[in-house]
C-alpha positions in Angstrom: -60.0 -182.2 -86.6 -62.2 -182.3 -89.5 -65.4 -180.7 -90.2 -67.2 -184.0 -90.7 -65.8 -185.3 -87.3 -66.8 -182.1 -85.6 -70.3 -182.1 -87.2 -70.7 -185.9 -85.9 -69.6 -184.7 -82.3 -72.0 -181.9 -82.2 -75.0 -184.1 -83.2 -73.8 -187.0 -81.0 -73.5 -184.5 -77.9 -75.7 -181.6 -78.7 -76.2 -180.6 -74.9 -72.5 -180.6 -74.2 -71.9 -178.4 -77.4 -74.5 -176.3 -76.2 -73.3 -175.9 -72.6 -69.6 -175.3 -73.8 -71.1 -172.2 -76.1 -72.9 -170.8 -73.1 -69.9 -171.2 -70.9 -67.7 -169.7 -73.5 -70.2 -166.4 -73.9 -70.5 -166.2 -69.9 -66.9 -166.4 -68.9 -65.5 -164.3 -71.9 -68.5 -162.4 -73.5 -68.9 -160.4 -70.0 -65.6 -158.7 -71.0 -66.0 -158.1 -74.8 -67.2 -154.3 -74.3 -63.7 -153.7 -72.2 -61.9 -154.3 -75.4 -62.0 -150.9 -77.2 -60.6 -149.5 -73.7 -57.5 -151.7 -73.6 -56.4 -151.5 -77.3 -53.3 -149.3 -78.0 -52.1 -147.6 -81.3 -52.4 -148.9 -84.7 -49.2 -150.9 -84.6 -47.7 -149.7 -87.8 -45.1 -147.4 -86.2 -42.0 -147.4 -88.7 -38.4 -147.8 -87.5 -36.4 -146.5 -90.5 -35.1 -143.2 -91.5 -38.1 -141.3 -90.8 -38.6 -142.3 -87.3 -35.0 -141.6 -86.6 -35.4 -138.1 -88.1 -38.6 -137.6 -85.9 -36.8 -138.6 -82.7 -33.7 -136.1 -83.6 -36.2 -133.4 -84.1 -37.9 -133.9 -80.9 -34.6 -134.1 -78.9 -32.7 -131.4 -80.5 -35.1 -128.8 -81.7 -37.9 -129.5 -79.2 -40.5 -130.4 -81.7 -42.9 -133.1 -80.4 -43.3 -136.3 -82.1 -47.0 -136.3 -82.3 -48.2 -132.7 -82.0 -51.7 -131.6 -82.3 -51.4 -128.8 -85.0 -54.0 -126.0 -85.3 -54.4 -124.2 -88.7 -55.9 -120.7 -88.8 -57.4 -119.3 -91.9 -58.9 -115.8 -92.3 -61.0 -113.9 -94.8 -58.9 -111.6 -96.9 -60.9 -108.7 -95.5 -59.9 -109.4 -91.9 -57.1 -107.3 -90.3 -54.2 -108.8 -89.0 -54.5 -107.4 -85.6 -57.9 -109.0 -85.6 -56.4 -112.4 -86.8 -53.8 -112.0 -84.1 -56.3 -111.6 -81.6 -58.2 -114.5 -82.6 -55.2 -116.9 -82.4 -54.3 -115.5 -78.9 -57.9 -116.0 -77.7 -58.0 -119.6 -79.1 -54.7 -120.8 -77.6 -55.7 -119.2 -74.2 -58.9 -121.0 -74.4 -57.0 -124.2 -74.7 -54.7 -123.9 -71.6 -55.5 -126.1 -68.6 -56.4 -129.2 -70.8 -54.9 -132.2 -69.0 -51.8 -133.3 -70.4 -50.8 -130.1 -72.2 -47.1 -129.4 -71.9 -46.2 -126.9 -74.6 -47.8 -124.6 -76.9 -45.9 -123.2 -79.9 -47.8 -120.1 -81.0 -47.4 -118.1 -84.4 -47.6 -115.0 -82.3 -44.1 -115.7 -80.8 -42.2 -117.8 -83.5 -41.3 -116.7 -87.2 -42.3 -118.2 -89.8 -45.6 -119.7 -88.4 -47.8 -116.9 -89.6 -48.1 -115.8 -93.2 -50.8 -113.9 -95.0 -54.3 -115.1 -94.3 -52.9 -118.4 -92.6 -51.2 -119.4 -89.4 -50.3 -122.5 -87.4 -49.8 -123.7 -83.8 -48.8 -126.9 -82.4 -49.6 -128.3 -78.9 -47.5 -131.0 -77.3 -49.3 -133.5 -74.8 -48.0 -135.9 -72.3 -50.4 -138.5 -73.4 -49.7 -141.5 -75.8 -51.5 -141.4 -79.2 -54.0 -144.1 -78.2 -55.0 -141.9 -75.2 -55.7 -138.7 -77.1 -59.3 -139.4 -78.0 -60.7 -137.4 -75.0 -57.9 -134.7 -75.4 -58.9 -134.3 -79.1 -62.7 -134.1 -78.0 -62.1 -131.4 -75.8 -60.2 -129.5 -77.8 -62.9 -129.4 -80.3 -65.2 -128.4 -77.9 -63.0 -125.5 -76.9 -62.4 -124.0 -80.0 -64.2 -120.7 -81.2 -66.5 -120.5 -84.0 -66.3 -117.6 -86.3 -67.7 -117.0 -89.8 -64.4 -114.8 -90.7 -61.6 -117.1 -89.4 -61.6 -120.7 -89.0 -59.5 -122.9 -87.1 -59.1 -126.8 -87.8 -57.0 -129.5 -86.2 -54.6 -131.9 -87.7 -51.9 -134.0 -86.8 -51.2 -137.9 -86.3 -53.3 -138.3 -83.1 -56.1 -136.2 -84.5 -56.2 -138.4 -87.8 -55.9 -141.5 -85.9 -58.7 -140.6 -83.6 -60.8 -139.6 -86.7 -60.0 -142.7 -88.5 -60.9 -145.0 -85.4 -64.3 -143.2 -85.1 -65.2 -143.6 -88.8 -63.9 -147.2 -88.5 -66.2 -148.1 -85.6 -69.3 -146.2 -87.2 -69.0 -147.8 -90.3 -68.4 -151.3 -89.0 -71.6 -150.8 -86.6 -73.4 -149.8 -89.8 -72.2 -152.8 -91.8 -73.2 -155.2 -89.0 -76.9 -153.9 -88.7 -77.2 -154.4 -92.4 -75.1 -157.5 -92.9 -76.4 -159.8 -90.2 -80.0 -159.3 -91.1 -79.1 -159.8 -94.9 -77.2 -162.9 -94.0 -80.3 -164.4 -91.9 -82.5 -163.6 -94.9 -80.4 -165.3 -97.3 -79.7 -168.5 -94.8 -83.4 -168.5 -94.4 -83.9 -168.9 -97.9 -81.2 -171.6 -98.4 -82.2 -173.5 -95.7 -86.1 -173.4 -95.6 -86.3 -172.8 -92.0 -85.9 -169.8 -89.6 -84.3 -172.0 -86.8 -81.6 -173.5 -89.3 -80.8 -169.9 -90.4 -80.3 -168.7 -86.8 -77.8 -171.3 -85.8 -74.7 -170.3 -87.8 -75.5 -166.3 -87.2 -76.1 -167.1 -83.5 -72.8 -169.1 -83.4 -71.1 -166.1 -85.0 -72.3 -163.7 -82.6 -71.4 -165.6 -79.8 -68.0 -166.5 -81.2 -67.3 -162.8 -81.8 -68.3 -161.7 -78.4 -66.4 -164.5 -76.7 -63.1 -163.8 -78.7 -63.5 -160.0 -77.8 -63.6 -161.0 -74.3 -60.6 -163.2 -74.5 -58.6 -160.3 -76.4 -59.7 -157.9 -73.6 -58.3 -160.1 -71.1 -55.1 -160.4 -73.0 -54.9 -156.6 -73.6 -54.3 -155.9 -70.1 -51.0 -158.1 -70.5 -49.9 -157.2 -73.9 -50.3 -154.3 -76.4 -52.9 -154.9 -78.9 -53.3 -152.9 -82.1 -56.8 -151.2 -82.5 -57.2 -153.0 -85.7 -58.4 -156.1 -83.8 -61.8 -154.2 -83.2 -62.5 -154.5 -86.9 -60.7 -157.7 -87.4 -62.5 -159.9 -84.9 -66.1 -159.3 -86.2 -65.3 -159.6 -89.7 -63.4 -162.9 -89.5 -65.8 -164.1 -86.7 -68.9 -163.6 -88.8 -67.5 -164.8 -92.1 -66.3 -168.2 -90.6 -69.7 -168.8 -89.0 -71.0 -168.8 -92.3 -68.4 -170.4 -94.3 -68.9 -173.9 -95.4 -66.3 -175.9 -97.0 -68.3 -177.6 -99.5 -70.0 -174.5 -100.6 -69.4 -175.3 -104.3 -71.5 -178.5 -104.1 -75.4 -178.2 -104.7 -77.5 -178.7 -101.8 -81.0 -179.0 -101.4 -83.1 -177.1 -98.8 -83.9 -180.3 -96.5 -80.2 -181.1 -96.8 -79.1 -177.6 -96.0 -81.4 -177.6 -92.8 -80.3 -181.0 -91.6 -76.4 -180.1 -91.9 -77.2 -177.0 -89.5 -79.0 -179.0 -87.2 
């Protein structure tokens, strides 16, 4: 169906079109906030030699595939007994976290403590996309010291931080982008109502689509990238015109938008 035919139907039956938009928003937009709770991993898991080696290390040597790694660093003037005591205290504070299956301590294994640095790893039973509350709980329990620092790393930690930063940046972009688009459309169409139509259509389309994907997410695995792609693509398509390269007057633009 061409854009012109779709525009003709919209102007010919405006109430029907508005009712369809409202029903779409009501039926699916209600589930939009649930999408972040049903998406899974990033979906970029390799299946080559590196993945086979990782599975071999996990099966033969007891090294988990996605451990949370704690990196300890001390100032040169801190004694080794004090450093070891800090490591022991830190690992003891982390015991009891839900899903914790094993702890590899530098106090028990050779090669994990060298000079002013040491590392430990924690194995959890949760999947990578379920680790956000675990990572937050670990951060809450880690002790603070000026002389000795402890940092977290590992696939699940990095993925949690990337997801948090991505959602924060997306929120900032939407708060800045939507008002900017509204101002530009207001100048182009010469009217506030005409400018609001594509913006409102985009917001309704994004909310409804996120609700649809939230329902699909209960039946199939969804990559967490859909949280970023849906708003970007939805808002972009709502503001796109196939004849954008043609000169249009304000009055004509307003009539095309309703």
